[in-house]
C-alpha positions as CSV (number, residue, x, y, z in Angstrom):
1,M,-76.3,-18.7,26.1
2,A,-79.6,-18.7,24.4
3,D,-81.3,-18.8,27.8
4,Q,-80.0,-15.4,28.9
5,P,-82.3,-12.4,28.4
6,V,-81.2,-9.8,25.9
7,T,-80.9,-6.3,27.3
8,A,-81.5,-3.3,25.2
9,V,-78.7,-0.9,24.7
10,S,-79.6,2.7,24.1
11,T,-77.7,4.2,21.1
12,T,-79.0,7.7,21.5
13,T,-77.0,10.3,23.4
14,T,-78.4,13.3,25.1
15,E,-76.3,16.3,24.1
16,Q,-77.0,19.5,25.8
17,A,-76.6,22.6,23.6
18,E,-73.9,24.9,24.8
19,P,-75.2,28.4,25.7
20,E,-74.3,31.0,23.1
21,Q,-71.1,32.8,23.9
22,T,-71.6,36.5,24.3
23,E,-68.1,37.6,25.1
24,D,-64.8,37.0,23.4
25,I,-62.5,34.7,25.4
26,V,-58.9,35.7,25.5
27,T,-56.4,33.9,27.8
28,A,-52.8,33.0,27.6
29,F,-53.8,29.6,26.2
30,N,-57.1,30.1,24.4
31,I,-58.6,32.7,22.0
32,Q,-62.3,32.4,21.0
33,A,-64.4,35.0,19.2
34,S,-68.0,35.2,20.1
35,S,-69.0,36.0,16.5
36,D,-67.9,35.4,13.0
37,K,-66.5,39.0,12.9
38,G,-63.5,37.9,15.1
39,I,-62.0,39.4,18.2
40,D,-63.2,42.9,19.2
41,Y,-59.8,44.5,20.1
42,A,-61.4,47.8,21.2
43,K,-63.4,45.9,23.8
44,L,-60.3,44.0,25.0
45,I,-58.5,47.3,25.4
46,D,-61.3,48.6,27.6
47,K,-61.6,45.3,29.6
48,Y,-57.9,45.2,30.5
49,G,-57.4,48.9,31.0
50,C,-54.9,49.3,28.2
51,Y,-54.3,52.1,25.7
52,P,-53.7,51.7,21.9
53,I,-50.1,52.2,20.8
54,T,-50.1,55.4,18.8
55,P,-47.9,56.2,15.8
56,E,-46.3,59.0,17.9
57,Q,-45.2,56.5,20.5
58,I,-43.8,54.2,17.9
59,Q,-41.8,57.1,16.4
60,R,-40.6,58.1,19.9
61,I,-39.4,54.6,20.6
62,K,-37.5,54.7,17.3
63,D,-36.0,58.1,18.0
64,L,-34.9,57.3,21.6
65,S,-33.5,53.9,20.8
66,G,-31.9,54.9,17.5
67,M,-33.0,51.5,16.1
68,E,-36.0,50.3,14.1
69,V,-39.0,49.4,16.3
70,H,-39.6,45.7,16.7
71,R,-41.6,44.2,13.8
72,F,-44.5,43.1,16.1
73,I,-45.1,46.7,17.1
74,R,-44.7,48.0,13.5
75,R,-47.1,45.4,12.2
76,G,-49.7,45.9,14.9
77,I,-49.3,42.5,16.6
78,F,-48.6,44.4,19.8
79,F,-51.4,46.9,19.6
80,C,-51.8,48.2,23.1
81,Q,-49.9,49.2,26.2
82,R,-50.3,50.1,29.8
83,D,-47.3,52.2,30.8
84,L,-45.4,53.1,27.6
């Protein structure tokens, strides 16, 4: 075994820097903010052609259904709509 030449093994890796993300990424499986500020929900509303859910619409849902509005709507988790 001493007669076999020793081959050098490179231990350095070439990592390419990822380009800086300029837009928020929101899919059904992934949410990534482009900055430390978090997701820009106003930009998402414009991008997907939605409208914010207004307090008047929430009250109308409550009046028409005779029930309390779902907690996700009350808490702002569902924050926009298309045809409400």
